[in-house]
N, C-alpha and C positions, 0 to 999 in steps of 0.2 A: 637406494637408487638401484634400479634394474638395468641390465645390460644385455645387448644382443650383438651378434656378429653378422656382417654381410658376407654372403658366399660369392663365389666367382661369377654367378649369374645375376648378382645384384639383389638377391632375396635375403630376407632376415625373418626371424620368428619373433613375434611379440611375446615377451616373457609371460608365463602363466599368471604371476601376481598382477601384472598390468591388465591382462585379459579379464581377470576376475574383478578387479577394481572398476573397470570401465564397462563391465557386463558385455563383453564382446562375444561373438559367436561366429561360426563358420560363415563366410560370405560377408562379414562386416566390412564396411567401407571406411577408410581412414583418410581424412583431409590433412595434407602436409602444408605447412606455411614456414618459409624460411624468413627469419627476421633480419633486419638490416645488420645487426651485429654478428650474424652467423649462427645464431641459435635456431633450432627447429622446434616448431610447435605442431604437435600431432593431435587431432581431435577426431573422435568417432563421429561419422555422419549418422545421426540418429533420427533426423526428421526429413521428410520429403515435403515438397510444396503441397502435395495432395493432403498431407496431414492438417493443413490449415484451411481446407475447403469448408465453407459454411461458418467459419469462425465469427464473421461479422454480419451474420444474418440480421435482418431487420426490415423495416418498411423502406423500400427503395425511394419512395417519394420524399421521405424525410432526409435523404442523403444527397439531394441535388445541390450542386454548387457550381459556380462559374470557374472554369479551369484557370482563368486569369488571376483568380484569387490565390492560386498556388504559386505564382511567380514572386519570389522574394525581392526582385529588383524592380517591381512595378512602381509607378508613381502613385503616391498616396494622396 
């Protein structure tokens, strides 16, 4: 387990072993999630929504559907 200390300004340093394991670099963004039991989950933000652009390319005419079909509470 790695450990860091918060300074008087609320800053901490991510330990070198953690930076290496997560392939972090200067300017890396970390997402913090506080779990109901008080544990914290920290994940590096490695993807941007722009990274998914064009992922579902195809023939748009084949992708047509009625938006009412997406309603899970519709009457069948």
